[in-house]
C-alpha positions, -999 to 999 in steps of 0.1 A, spaced: -125 -297 -169 -132 -291 -133 -97 -299 -107 -94 -291 -73 -82 -259 -72 -108 -243 -94 -131 -261 -69 -116 -245 -37 -115 -210 -58 -151 -216 -62 -156 -223 -25 -138 -190 -18 -158 -170 -38 -193 -186 -26 -183 -184 9 -167 -146 2 -204 -137 -12 -226 -154 15 -207 -137 42 -206 -109 31 -241 -111 18 -252 -124 59 -230 -91 73 -249 -64 51 -279 -79 61 -274 -80 95 -256 -43 99 -291 -25 74 -316 -49 96 -302 -32 127 -303 3 107 -335 1 101 -348 -19 132 -337 18 147 -358 38 122 -388 18 119 -413 2 141 -419 -33 152 -455 -32 132 -436 -20 100 -419 -50 104 -450 -72 113 -465 -61 73 -438 -71 55 -436 -103 71 -474 -113 66 -466 -107 30 -436 -124 28 -454 -155 43 -477 -158 13 -448 -147 -9 -422 -172 4 -450 -200 2 -455 -191 -30 -422 -193 -40 -422 -227 -19 -450 -241 -40 -433 -232 -72 -397 -242 -62 -390 -270 -95 -352 -276 -81 -344 -264 -111 -311 -257 -107 -301 -283 -86 -314 -303 -116 -294 -286 -144 -262 -284 -125 -265 -327 -115 -267 -331 -153 -232 -351 -166 -235 -323 -200 -256 -292 -205 -267 -282 -237 -295 -254 -242 -323 -277 -248 -319 -287 -214 -311 -249 -199 -339 -231 -215 -364 -258 -211 -354 -251 -171 -354 -215 -177 -393 -220 -194 -409 -244 -169 -393 -225 -141 -407 -191 -155 -443 -204 -166 -449 -223 -128 -439 -186 -116 -457 -167 -136 -491 -184 -130 -483 -187 -92 -479 -147 -89 -513 -143 -109 -530 -168 -83 -514 -145 -56 -523 -112 -68 -556 -127 -76 -558 -137 -37 -542 -104 -22 -580 -89 -16 -585 -118 7 -555 -121 25 -563 -82 32 -594 -84 43 -585 -117 64 -558 -94 83 -586 -62 78 -554 -40 66 -556 -31 29 -525 -16 32 -514 -56 28 -528 -52 -9 -502 -29 -26 -474 -48 -1 -479 -83 -18 -487 -70 -51 -451 -57 -55 -432 -83 -33 -454 -108 -57 -442 -91 -86 -404 -104 -76 -417 -139 -79 -419 -136 -117 -387 -108 -117 -361 -139 -103 -372 -163 -127 -360 -141 -154 -325 -141 -148 -299 -150 -179 -310 -185 -187 -272 -190 -194 -258 -180 -159 -265 -215 -152 -233 -225 -177 -212 -200 -151 -225 -220 -121 -220 -255 -136 -184 -246 -144 -177 -232 -111 -165 -196 -130 -182 -174 -98 -159 -148 -97 -181 -122 -113 -215 -141 -101 -201 -132 -63 -188 -97 -74 -222 -87 -85 -238 -100 -57 -221 -83 -31 -224 -47 -52 -262 -53 -55 -263 -59 -20 -240 -31 -6 -266 -11 -37 -302 -20 -24 -291 -19 16 -279 18 8 -310 27 -13 -332 9 16 -317 28 48 -317 61 25 -355 52 20 -363 40 54 -345 74 70 -359 97 46 -394 78 48 -395 63 80 -419 35 65 -425 1 58 -420 8 20 -385 6 23 -384 -26 32 -409 -39 0 -385 -18 -20 -355 -35 -3 -366 -70 -21 -375 -51 -50 -343 -35 -57 -323 -66 -48 -340 -88 -70 -343 -64 -98 -303 -51 -96 -293 -93 -95 -318 -98 -125 -303 -70 -146 -269 -79 -135 -268 -115 -144 -276 -103 -185 -241 -88 -181 -222 -118 -167 -236 -143 -194 -254 -125 -216 -286 -147 -232 -319 -142 -247 -348 -158 -231 -358 -186 -255 -390 -205 -246 -392 -244 -253 -403 -274 -236 -382 -299 -255 -370 -319 -218 -397 -312 -202 -404 -350 -196 -373 -357 -175 -372 -320 -159 -404 -328 -144 -399 -366 -130 -370 -345 -111 -392 -320 -100 -427 -334 -91 -406 -348 -60 -391 -321 -51 -424 -295 -53 -439 -313 -25 -406 -316 -2 -404 -280 -3 -436 -269 10 -435 -295 35 -400 -282 45 -416 -243 46 -443 -253 68 -421 -272 89 -401 -239 90 -426 -212 94 -461 -231 106 -458 -211 139 -451 -174 121 -482 -183 102 -500 -188 134 -486 -161 152 -501 -140 123 -535 -147 125 -533 -144 162 -517 -117 177 -513 -75 165 -488 -66 135 -462 -53 159 -460 -88 181 -456 -104 145 -426 -85 135 -414 -88 165 -415 -123 166 -402 -129 128 -376 -109 138 -363 -120 170 -363 -155 157 -339 -145 127 -315 -124 154 -313 -158 172 -305 -179 138 -273 -155 140 -247 -183 157 -259 -212 139 -254 -189 103 -220 -176 114 -206 -203 130 -221 -235 143 -232 -244 105 -201 -236 89 -183 -256 119 -206 -286 104 -204 -278 68 -170 -277 73 -162 -312 91 -188 -333 86 -184 -339 48 -150 -355 59 -167 -381 71 -184 -397 36 -151 -415 29 -151 -430 64 -189 -436 65 -182 -479 57 -155 -478 88 -190 -476 108 -168 -475 139 -145 -449 128 -173 -433 115 -189 -430 150 -164 -421 165 -156 -389 143 -194 -379 146 -186 -382 184 -160 -359 181 -182 -333 160 -210 -330 182 -185 -327 212 -168 -297 191 -204 -279 182 -217 -285 215 -184 -264 228 -193 -237 203 -228 -233 212 -236 -238 251 -220 -203 262 -238 -187 232 -272 -202 240 -264 -190 276 -250 -158 271 -276 -153 247 -308 -160 273 -287 -143 303 -282 -108 281 -312 -106 260 -330 -76 273 -293 -54 269 -282 -69 236 -319 -61 221 -319 -28 233 -276 -24 223 -288 -41 186 -322 -29 180 -331 1 200 -350 6 235 -391 2 215 -376 -35 206 -365 -44 246 -404 -53 250 -400 -83 231 -364 -92 246 -381 -121 262 -385 -138 227 -352 -138 222 -343 -151 253 -364 -181 240 -354 -186 207 -313 -189 219 -323 -223 228 -337 -229 194 -297 -234 189 -301 -266 198 -327 -276 173 -311 -260 141 -278 -276 152 -297 -306 156 -317 -301 124 -285 -292 102 -265 -323 115 -294 -348 110 -297 -335 71 -260 -339 63 -265 -375 77 -295 -379 59 -272 -372 29 -244 -392 40 -264 -423 44 -290 -418 15 -316 -421 37 -333 -392 17 -372 -403 25 -368 -402 58 -362 -362 59 -395 -361 44 -414 -383 66 -397 -365 97 -408 -326 80 -444 -343 79 -449 -357 115 -433 -319 128 -457 -302 106 -486 -326 120 -470 -317 158 -469 -284 158 -506 -284 140 -515 -303 170 -503 -284 193 -516 -250 178 -550 -265 177 -551 -279 214 -535 -257 234 -548 -217 233 -520 -198 241 -524 -164 262 -491 -151 252 -464 -152 222 -442 -159 250 -459 -191 260 -467 -200 223 -425 -196 218 -420 -219 251 -440 -248 240 -426 -245 205 -390 -246 218 -402 -277 238 -414 -295 210 -392 -285 180 -366 -296 211 -378 -332 210 -387 -339 175 -349 -326 168 -333 -348 193 -357 -377 183 -349 -377 147 -319 -375 155 -313 -401 179 -336 -423 151 -310 -414 120 -278 -428 148 -294 -459 156 -306 -468 121 -267 -458 107 -254 -473 139 -267 -493 163 -282 -483 202 -252 -492 218 -238 -457 201 -261 -432 219 -240 -435 252 -205 -430 243 -221 -402 215 -245 -380 236 -223 -384 275 -196 -361 266 -223 -337 263 -239 -334 294 -207 -321 310 -205 -293 283 -240 -281 291 -237 -285 329 -201 -265 331 -219 -236 308 -248 -233 336 -220 -232 361 -198 -209 343 -226 -183 341 -232 -186 376 -197 -183 389 -193 -156 364 -219 -134 373 -207 -136 410 -174 -118 396 -191 -95 376 -224 -86 391 -235 -52 371 -241 -65 336 -267 -39 325 -237 -16 304 -215 -23 279 -185 -27 296 -200 -53 325 -219 -73 295 -178 -77 282 -165 -87 311 -195 -116 320 -191 -124 290 -151 -124 286 -152 -143 321 -179 -167 316 -161 -180 283 -127 -178 302 -144 -203 332 -160 -220 308 -128 -233 290 -107 -236 321 -131 -260 335 -136 -282 302 -97 -281 302 -98 -299 334 -124 -327 327 -108 -333 294 -74 -336 303 -74 -364 331 -97 -383 309 -82 -378 275 -74 -414 268 -103 -430 278 -130 -400 256 -118 -397 219 -138 -366 215 -116 -351 251 -81 -362 231 -94 -347 199 -108 -312 218 -73 -311 234 -48 -313 206 -72 -285 185 -66 -262 218 -30 -269 217 -26 -265 181 -50 -230 181 -29 -219 211 6 -225 196 -8 -201 165 -20 -175 187 13 -175 207 36 -174 172 19 -143 159 
């Protein structure tokens, strides 16, 4: 019987494993970026486009289906395992048969062996212990989280060692391979169980999965269609830089902003029937997210060249403008996360599917109509259309859940925050002129954030009684200040 305590412990273990894995991944990629070349990353990025697409096609939502059942039995578990394995096995064979055509298209025979190796992972990942899902269902995540962290450490250590010794893109391939095989083997230690092939429960499972699979494909295309286009139009170094800069620019969302949204928005579920209070709290959440994201976007864009040189090395600095452009993608990622949560709270899941289709069509149209002279122009156009789509969809959801009248009070506090961020950066640049070295960079970041906080407080304090999110923000600031002073 699950209770609050077991649920809380499960959250701790899941968060610990997620944060640990992410930090290890970031450190490993920083090391690998200094050893390998953008072209090495580009080769693997091309292969991963097809591997990830194949996995998206075969995503049955099996774990979600099993975990959502009131009661589990072996028929459900083994049917789920069998269906996932069979679909993945067939898709893996299709990918293997296609690798020659893919290599011919990109005029690079190296892709054949890379795709064959990475494609095998599609099957390996489906060989995990069938009864591991019982542990997840009972929220017994201690052993799973521990082995995930151990597996990550081992795979990263071996990947970096291979990269340092051979300085080859195969280090990236082997890293993926070791990670997948390691956790598959660990799953049988955590939850010993021999696989059993059965399709006894396949009818209800398929009724669930047949809607998940097209949604998965559309979501993948929505997220990766620009990378697919870049892979066919530019050289491999540019492909590697494009995918890498996009990945690193997403770190603030993964590390800070998504955490804030995931923590605060689900608390609104109990208030969603009270539309007025729900709207007020949503305004507070949007305001807090803006306070976090605006200075981050500004500093990432302003210091893009220095950050890339410091973190990845000089060989990547020629692509720092991509990082500067992708810094603004924090806006689209944040609004997408908020929209997804709102969709779940308001039971408007079909709208998310329609939005994904519209987004794919718009991006395809842009890529067909425009002849991009450089990858920077492409990234800029994508940014513009992504922001417009994300803002438009969020406004649509807001109106459909509430009404037109909510738009002004919902968004009006955001514009001063963005304006203050720009002013803070400008004033800080007057105070700290030299920012091309570490101390100058840190001084500019510190002074920008300090000025940003002071100017926002100057605006919020006199208006706190009139604007709810200002009052809420002041209370959070005071509580945080008291804790800091006590410590």
